[in-house]
N, CA, C and O atoms as a MOPAC input file, in Angstrom:
PM7 MOZYME 1SCF
protein

 N    -17.74800 1  -195.78000 1    -4.01600 1
 C    -17.52700 1  -195.24000 1    -2.69500 1
 C    -18.87800 1  -195.16600 1    -1.97200 1
 O    -19.86900 1  -194.67900 1    -2.51700 1
 N    -18.88700 1  -195.64600 1    -0.77300 1
 C    -20.11100 1  -195.65300 1     0.01400 1
 C    -20.01400 1  -194.59900 1     1.11400 1
 O    -19.04300 1  -194.56100 1     1.87000 1
 N    -21.01500 1  -193.76000 1     1.18900 1
 C    -21.05800 1  -192.72500 1     2.20600 1
 C    -22.06800 1  -193.10100 1     3.28600 1
 O    -23.03700 1  -193.81500 1     3.02600 1
 N    -21.83200 1  -192.62000 1     4.47600 1
 C    -22.72400 1  -192.88000 1     5.59400 1
 C    -23.93800 1  -191.96500 1     5.46800 1
 O    -23.83900 1  -190.76000 1     5.70100 1
 N    -25.06700 1  -192.53000 1     5.10500 1
 C    -26.28700 1  -191.75000 1     4.87900 1
 C    -26.72400 1  -191.00700 1     6.14300 1
 O    -27.14200 1  -189.85100 1     6.06700 1
 N    -26.63100 1  -191.65500 1     7.29400 1
 C    -27.02800 1  -191.00100 1     8.54300 1
 C    -26.19200 1  -189.74900 1     8.80200 1
 O    -26.71500 1  -188.72000 1     9.22800 1
 N    -24.89300 1  -189.84800 1     8.54000 1
 C    -24.01200 1  -188.68900 1     8.74700 1
 C    -24.37300 1  -187.56400 1     7.78300 1
 O    -24.38300 1  -186.39200 1     8.16000 1
 N    -24.66700 1  -187.92600 1     6.54900 1
 C    -25.05300 1  -186.91000 1     5.55800 1
 C    -26.35300 1  -186.23800 1     5.97200 1
 O    -26.47300 1  -185.01500 1     5.90100 1
 N    -27.31400 1  -187.02400 1     6.39800 1
 C    -28.58700 1  -186.45500 1     6.83700 1
 C    -28.39800 1  -185.52500 1     8.03900 1
 O    -29.04700 1  -184.48300 1     8.13000 1
 N    -27.51100 1  -185.90400 1     8.95500 1
 C    -27.24000 1  -185.07200 1    10.12000 1
 C    -26.64900 1  -183.73100 1     9.68500 1
 O    -27.05700 1  -182.67700 1    10.17400 1
 N    -25.69400 1  -183.77700 1     8.77300 1
 C    -25.08700 1  -182.53100 1     8.28800 1
 C    -26.11300 1  -181.66400 1     7.56500 1
 O    -26.13300 1  -180.44700 1     7.74700 1
 N    -26.95100 1  -182.27200 1     6.76000 1
 C    -27.98900 1  -181.50700 1     6.06600 1
 C    -28.95000 1  -180.86600 1     7.06300 1
 O    -29.38100 1  -179.72700 1     6.88400 1
 N    -29.27700 1  -181.61300 1     8.11300 1
 C    -30.16500 1  -181.06700 1     9.13800 1
 C    -29.53000 1  -179.83100 1     9.78000 1
 O    -30.18800 1  -178.80600 1     9.95500 1
 N    -28.24400 1  -179.93800 1    10.12700 1
 C    -27.55800 1  -178.79300 1    10.73000 1
 C    -27.51400 1  -177.60600 1     9.77900 1
 O    -27.70700 1  -176.46100 1    10.18900 1
 N    -27.25800 1  -177.88700 1     8.50600 1
 C    -27.23300 1  -176.79800 1     7.53300 1
 C    -28.60600 1  -176.14400 1     7.42900 1
 O    -28.72400 1  -174.91900 1     7.40100 1
 N    -29.63300 1  -176.97000 1     7.37300 1
 C    -30.99200 1  -176.44600 1     7.23900 1
 C    -31.39700 1  -175.64000 1     8.46700 1
 O    -32.08000 1  -174.62200 1     8.35100 1
 N    -30.97700 1  -176.09500 1     9.63700 1
 C    -31.33100 1  -175.40300 1    10.87500 1
 C    -30.35300 1  -174.28100 1    11.19900 1
 O    -30.47700 1  -173.62300 1    12.23200 1
 N    -29.37900 1  -174.06200 1    10.31600 1
 C    -28.41600 1  -172.97600 1    10.45900 1
 C    -27.66100 1  -173.04600 1    11.78300 1
 O    -27.46800 1  -172.03300 1    12.45500 1
 N    -27.23900 1  -174.25600 1    12.14700 1
 C    -26.47600 1  -174.41300 1    13.37500 1
 C    -25.00200 1  -174.07400 1    13.17600 1
 O    -24.27500 1  -173.83000 1    14.13900 1
 N    -24.56900 1  -174.06000 1    11.91900 1
 C    -23.18800 1  -173.69800 1    11.63500 1
 C    -23.13600 1  -172.21100 1    11.34000 1
 O    -23.97300 1  -171.68000 1    10.61000 1
 N    -22.15000 1  -171.54900 1    11.91100 1
 C    -22.04000 1  -170.11400 1    11.70600 1
 C    -21.05000 1  -169.80600 1    10.58500 1
 O    -20.48400 1  -170.70000 1     9.95600 1
 N    -20.86700 1  -168.52400 1    10.36600 1
 C    -20.02000 1  -168.06500 1     9.26800 1
 C    -18.60000 1  -168.62400 1     9.37200 1
 O    -17.99400 1  -168.98800 1     8.36400 1
 N    -18.07800 1  -168.68700 1    10.59100 1
 C    -16.72800 1  -169.18400 1    10.78500 1
 C    -16.60200 1  -170.64900 1    10.36700 1
 O    -15.55900 1  -171.06500 1     9.86200 1
 N    -17.65900 1  -171.42700 1    10.57600 1
 C    -17.62200 1  -172.82300 1    10.14400 1
 C    -17.42600 1  -172.90900 1     8.63700 1
 O    -16.61500 1  -173.70200 1     8.15900 1
 N    -18.15700 1  -172.10300 1     7.89500 1
 C    -18.06400 1  -172.15800 1     6.43900 1
 C    -16.72000 1  -171.65900 1     5.93600 1
 O    -16.19200 1  -172.18800 1     4.95900 1
 N    -16.15800 1  -170.64400 1     6.59200 1
 C    -14.82800 1  -170.17000 1     6.22300 1
 C    -13.80200 1  -171.27600 1     6.48600 1
 O    -12.94000 1  -171.54000 1     5.64700 1
 N    -13.89800 1  -171.91600 1     7.64400 1
 C    -12.98200 1  -173.01000 1     7.96000 1
 C    -13.13000 1  -174.15100 1     6.95500 1
 O    -12.13600 1  -174.73500 1     6.52300 1
 N    -14.36200 1  -174.46400 1     6.58800 1
 C    -14.60700 1  -175.52600 1     5.61900 1
 C    -14.00700 1  -175.16300 1     4.26500 1
 O    -13.40600 1  -176.01000 1     3.60400 1
 N    -14.16600 1  -173.92800 1     3.85800 1
 C    -13.59700 1  -173.47000 1     2.59400 1
 C    -12.07100 1  -173.59000 1     2.61700 1
 O    -11.47100 1  -174.08500 1     1.66300 1
 N    -11.45000 1  -173.14300 1     3.69600 1
 C     -9.99300 1  -173.22500 1     3.80800 1
 C     -9.51700 1  -174.67500 1     3.80600 1
 O     -8.49500 1  -174.99200 1     3.19600 1
 N    -10.24300 1  -175.54500 1     4.47600 1
 C     -9.88100 1  -176.95800 1     4.50200 1
 C    -10.05500 1  -177.58600 1     3.12800 1
 O     -9.19100 1  -178.33000 1     2.66400 1
 N    -11.16300 1  -177.28900 1     2.48400 1
 C    -11.49700 1  -177.91100 1     1.20700 1
 C    -10.55000 1  -177.47500 1     0.09700 1
 O    -10.11400 1  -178.30500 1    -0.70000 1
 N    -10.22900 1  -176.20200 1     0.03300 1
 C     -9.42100 1  -175.68700 1    -1.06900 1
 C     -7.92100 1  -175.75800 1    -0.76400 1
 O     -7.14200 1  -176.21800 1    -1.59900 1
 N     -7.52200 1  -175.31800 1     0.39500 1
 C     -6.09300 1  -175.26300 1     0.71100 1
 C     -5.60900 1  -176.45600 1     1.51800 1
 O     -4.40600 1  -176.62400 1     1.71300 1
 N     -6.52500 1  -177.27800 1     1.98500 1
 C     -6.13100 1  -178.44800 1     2.75600 1
 C     -5.63400 1  -178.10400 1     4.14900 1
 O     -4.90900 1  -178.88300 1     4.76700 1
 N     -6.02500 1  -176.94000 1     4.64100 1
 C     -5.58900 1  -176.53100 1     5.97600 1
 C     -6.40500 1  -177.29300 1     7.01900 1
 O     -7.62200 1  -177.13400 1     7.11800 1
 N     -5.71200 1  -178.11400 1     7.78500 1
 C     -6.39000 1  -178.83100 1     8.86600 1
 C     -5.62300 1  -178.68700 1    10.17800 1
 O     -5.91200 1  -179.37200 1    11.15900 1
 N     -4.65100 1  -177.79200 1    10.18000 1
 C     -3.83500 1  -177.55100 1    11.36400 1
 C     -3.77300 1  -176.04400 1    11.57400 1
 O     -3.43000 1  -175.30700 1    10.65000 1
 N     -4.09500 1  -175.58400 1    12.75800 1
 C     -4.12300 1  -174.14100 1    13.00900 1
 C     -2.75600 1  -173.49700 1    12.80500 1
 O     -2.67400 1  -172.29500 1    12.55000 1
 N     -1.69200 1  -174.27300 1    12.91100 1
 C     -0.35000 1  -173.73200 1    12.68700 1
 C     -0.15800 1  -173.29500 1    11.23700 1
 O      0.66200 1  -172.42100 1    10.95500 1
 N     -0.91200 1  -173.90100 1    10.31400 1
 C     -0.79800 1  -173.57300 1     8.88800 1
 C     -1.67900 1  -172.39500 1     8.48000 1
 O     -1.58700 1  -171.91300 1     7.35100 1
 N     -2.51400 1  -171.93900 1     9.37200 1
 C     -3.49500 1  -170.90300 1     9.05600 1
 C     -2.88700 1  -169.50800 1     9.19800 1
 O     -2.25500 1  -169.19200 1    10.20700 1
 N     -3.08700 1  -168.68600 1     8.17800 1
 C     -2.59200 1  -167.31100 1     8.24700 1
 C     -3.77300 1  -166.34900 1     8.25000 1
 O     -4.87100 1  -166.69500 1     7.81300 1
 N     -3.53800 1  -165.14300 1     8.74500 1
 C     -4.58400 1  -164.12000 1     8.73100 1
 C     -4.98800 1  -163.78800 1     7.30100 1
 O     -6.15600 1  -163.50900 1     7.03200 1
 N     -4.02300 1  -163.81900 1     6.38300 1
 C     -4.32800 1  -163.53500 1     4.97400 1
 C     -5.28600 1  -164.58200 1     4.40600 1
 O     -6.21200 1  -164.23300 1     3.67400 1
 N     -5.08000 1  -165.85900 1     4.73200 1
 C     -5.98900 1  -166.91700 1     4.28900 1
 C     -7.40800 1  -166.63500 1     4.77400 1
 O     -8.37200 1  -166.74700 1     4.01600 1
 N     -7.51700 1  -166.27100 1     6.03900 1
 C     -8.83200 1  -165.99400 1     6.62300 1
 C     -9.48200 1  -164.79800 1     5.94600 1
 O    -10.66800 1  -164.84300 1     5.61800 1
 N     -8.71500 1  -163.72000 1     5.72900 1
 C     -9.25800 1  -162.52600 1     5.08200 1
 C     -9.77200 1  -162.83100 1     3.67700 1
 O    -10.84400 1  -162.36800 1     3.28700 1
 N     -8.99500 1  -163.61600 1     2.91600 1
 C     -9.40900 1  -163.97500 1     1.56100 1
 C    -10.70000 1  -164.78500 1     1.60200 1
 O    -11.63500 1  -164.51300 1     0.84900 1
 N    -10.74500 1  -165.78200 1     2.48600 1
 C    -11.93400 1  -166.63700 1     2.57100 1
 C    -13.16200 1  -165.83500 1     2.99400 1
 O    -14.24400 1  -166.04300 1     2.44500 1
 N    -13.01800 1  -164.91900 1     3.96300 1
 C    -14.15200 1  -164.07700 1     4.37500 1
 C    -14.63900 1  -163.20700 1     3.22100 1
 O    -15.84300 1  -163.09900 1     2.98700 1
 N    -13.70700 1  -162.58700 1     2.50000 1
 C    -14.09500 1  -161.72300 1     1.38800 1
 C    -14.83400 1  -162.51900 1     0.32200 1
 O    -15.85500 1  -162.07800 1    -0.20600 1
 N    -14.31200 1  -163.68000 1     0.02000 1
 C    -14.96500 1  -164.52300 1    -0.98400 1
 C    -16.35500 1  -164.92900 1    -0.50900 1
 O    -17.30800 1  -164.89800 1    -1.28800 1
 N    -16.48000 1  -165.30400 1     0.74400 1
 C    -17.79500 1  -165.70300 1     1.25500 1
 C    -18.76600 1  -164.52700 1     1.19800 1
 O    -19.94800 1  -164.71200 1     0.91000 1
 N    -18.27600 1  -163.32500 1     1.46900 1
 C    -19.12800 1  -162.13700 1     1.39000 1
 C    -19.62500 1  -161.88200 1    -0.02800 1
 O    -20.72300 1  -161.36000 1    -0.22500 1
 N    -18.81200 1  -162.25400 1    -1.01100 1
 C    -19.13600 1  -161.97800 1    -2.41100 1
 C    -20.10700 1  -162.98400 1    -3.02400 1
 O    -20.69500 1  -162.71800 1    -4.07200 1
 N    -20.27500 1  -164.12100 1    -2.38700 1
 C    -21.09900 1  -165.18500 1    -2.96400 1
 C    -22.11200 1  -165.69500 1    -1.93300 1
 O    -21.95700 1  -165.51400 1    -0.72500 1
 N    -23.14300 1  -166.33300 1    -2.46100 1
 C    -24.19500 1  -166.85100 1    -1.59200 1
 C    -23.82700 1  -168.17800 1    -0.94500 1
 O    -24.32500 1  -168.50300 1     0.13300 1
 N    -22.96800 1  -168.93800 1    -1.59000 1
 C    -22.67600 1  -170.28000 1    -1.11200 1
 C    -21.18700 1  -170.57400 1    -1.22000 1
 O    -20.54300 1  -170.14800 1    -2.17900 1
 N    -20.63400 1  -171.29200 1    -0.25500 1
 C    -19.22900 1  -171.65600 1    -0.32800 1
 C    -18.96500 1  -172.64700 1    -1.45000 1
 O    -17.81800 1  -172.82700 1    -1.85800 1
 N    -20.01100 1  -173.29200 1    -1.95400 1
 C    -19.80500 1  -174.26000 1    -3.01800 1
 C    -20.16700 1  -173.71500 1    -4.39200 1
 O    -20.34100 1  -174.47900 1    -5.34100 1
 N    -20.27800 1  -172.42900 1    -4.49500 1
 C    -20.43200 1  -171.78400 1    -5.78800 1
 C    -19.13100 1  -172.00500 1    -6.56200 1
 O    -18.05400 1  -171.68800 1    -6.05600 1
 N    -19.21500 1  -172.54500 1    -7.77900 1
 C    -18.01200 1  -172.88000 1    -8.53600 1
 C    -17.14600 1  -171.65900 1    -8.81000 1
 O    -15.91900 1  -171.74600 1    -8.74800 1
 N    -17.76200 1  -170.52600 1    -9.11000 1
 C    -16.99000 1  -169.31600 1    -9.36200 1
 C    -16.19500 1  -168.91100 1    -8.11900 1
 O    -15.04300 1  -168.48800 1    -8.22100 1
 N    -16.81200 1  -169.04300 1    -6.96200 1
 C    -16.13200 1  -168.68500 1    -5.72900 1
 C    -14.95500 1  -169.61900 1    -5.47300 1
 O    -13.86800 1  -169.17000 1    -5.10700 1
 N    -15.16900 1  -170.90800 1    -5.66600 1
 C    -14.08800 1  -171.87200 1    -5.46100 1
 C    -12.94800 1  -171.59100 1    -6.42100 1
 O    -11.78200 1  -171.63900 1    -6.02800 1
 N    -13.27100 1  -171.29500 1    -7.68400 1
 C    -12.23300 1  -171.00500 1    -8.66700 1
 C    -11.46300 1  -169.74500 1    -8.29700 1
 O    -10.24300 1  -169.68800 1    -8.45100 1
 N    -12.17900 1  -168.73600 1    -7.80900 1
 C    -11.53100 1  -167.48200 1    -7.41900 1
 C    -10.59500 1  -167.70200 1    -6.23900 1
 O     -9.48300 1  -167.17400 1    -6.22700 1
 N    -11.02100 1  -168.45900 1    -5.26500 1
 C    -10.18000 1  -168.73900 1    -4.10700 1
 C     -8.93700 1  -169.52300 1    -4.53900 1
 O     -7.82300 1  -169.21900 1    -4.11300 1
 N     -9.13700 1  -170.52100 1    -5.37600 1
 C     -8.01300 1  -171.31400 1    -5.85500 1
 C     -7.04400 1  -170.44800 1    -6.66400 1
 O     -5.82900 1  -170.59500 1    -6.53700 1
 N     -7.57800 1  -169.54600 1    -7.49600 1
 C     -6.73800 1  -168.62500 1    -8.27300 1
 C     -5.90200 1  -167.75600 1    -7.33700 1
 O     -4.70200 1  -167.59100 1    -7.55800 1
 N     -6.51700 1  -167.20100 1    -6.29800 1
 C     -5.77800 1  -166.37800 1    -5.33800 1
 C     -4.68500 1  -167.18400 1    -4.65800 1
 O     -3.57700 1  -166.68700 1    -4.45700 1
 N     -4.98300 1  -168.39900 1    -4.31300 1
 C     -3.99500 1  -169.26700 1    -3.67000 1
 C     -2.84200 1  -169.56400 1    -4.62600 1
 O     -1.67900 1  -169.50900 1    -4.22700 1
 N     -3.15000 1  -169.87600 1    -5.87100 1
 C     -2.11300 1  -170.18100 1    -6.84700 1
 C     -1.24400 1  -168.95700 1    -7.13200 1
 O     -0.02600 1  -169.08100 1    -7.26600 1
 N     -1.86200 1  -167.76900 1    -7.22700 1
 C     -1.10800 1  -166.54800 1    -7.47800 1
 C     -0.13900 1  -166.28000 1    -6.32900 1
 O      1.00800 1  -165.89400 1    -6.55500 1
 N     -0.59700 1  -166.48200 1    -5.11400 1
 C      0.24900 1  -166.27700 1    -3.93700 1
 C      1.43000 1  -167.24300 1    -3.97200 1
 O      2.56500 1  -166.86200 1    -3.68400 1
 N      1.15500 1  -168.48300 1    -4.32200 1
 C      2.20600 1  -169.49600 1    -4.39600 1
 C      3.20700 1  -169.14400 1    -5.49800 1
 O      4.41500 1  -169.27400 1    -5.29800 1
 N      2.71200 1  -168.69500 1    -6.66600 1
 C      3.58800 1  -168.31400 1    -7.77000 1
 C      4.47900 1  -167.14000 1    -7.39200 1
 O      5.66500 1  -167.12800 1    -7.72400 1
 N      3.91900 1  -166.15400 1    -6.70000 1
 C      4.70700 1  -164.99900 1    -6.27900 1
 C      5.81600 1  -165.41300 1    -5.31400 1
 O      6.93700 1  -164.91300 1    -5.39900 1
 N      5.50200 1  -166.32100 1    -4.40400 1
 C      6.51100 1  -166.80100 1    -3.45800 1
 C      7.62800 1  -167.53900 1    -4.18800 1
 O      8.80200 1  -167.37700 1    -3.85600 1
 N      7.26400 1  -168.34800 1    -5.18100 1
 C      8.27600 1  -169.08400 1    -5.94000 1
 C      9.17900 1  -168.13200 1    -6.71000 1
 O     10.39500 1  -168.32300 1    -6.73800 1
 N      8.59600 1  -167.09900 1    -7.34300 1
 C      9.39700 1  -166.12000 1    -8.06500 1
 C     10.31800 1  -165.36300 1    -7.13100 1
 O     11.48000 1  -165.10300 1    -7.44500 1
 N      9.77500 1  -165.01500 1    -5.97800 1
 C     10.57900 1  -164.28100 1    -4.99200 1
 C     11.76000 1  -165.14200 1    -4.53000 1
 O     12.88800 1  -164.66100 1    -4.42500 1
 N     11.48900 1  -166.39000 1    -4.26200 1
 C     12.54700 1  -167.29000 1    -3.79200 1
 C     13.59200 1  -167.56000 1    -4.87700 1
 O     14.78800 1  -167.63900 1    -4.59900 1
 N     13.11700 1  -167.69700 1    -6.11400 1
 C     14.02900 1  -168.05500 1    -7.19300 1
 C     14.80500 1  -166.86300 1    -7.74700 1
 O     15.99700 1  -166.97400 1    -8.03400 1
 N     14.12800 1  -165.72100 1    -7.89600 1
 C     14.74700 1  -164.56800 1    -8.56400 1
 C     14.88500 1  -163.33500 1    -7.68100 1
 O     15.45100 1  -162.32800 1    -8.10900 1
 N     14.37900 1  -163.40100 1    -6.46300 1
 C     14.43900 1  -162.23400 1    -5.59900 1
 C     13.52000 1  -161.11700 1    -6.06500 1
 O     13.78000 1  -159.94400 1    -5.79800 1
 N     12.43400 1  -161.47900 1    -6.76900 1
 C     11.48000 1  -160.48200 1    -7.27500 1
 C     10.49800 1  -160.09200 1    -6.18100 1
 O     10.33500 1  -160.78900 1    -5.17900 1
 N      9.85000 1  -158.95600 1    -6.40700 1
 C      8.80600 1  -158.39500 1    -5.54400 1
 C      9.46700 1  -157.81000 1    -4.35100 1
 O      8.79200 1  -157.27400 1    -3.47200 1

């Protein structure tokens, strides 16, 4: 796979110059982990979870943080499936 080096350098420059704010990183986290790319799919709960996780870690690409976010997402999905199937919760 070939990546556009100029685009990567541009993104690194923006990161280094801190041109992206906290909301950018939360949006990136939601897109990367949950695949949310449409505002219609975005919930306040998703945003709250992503903000809390970002507050707890130094970087959005910290593996522990990504695993924790994915775990929260999977737990939410499992609860919905149980509720739909058995009327639990």
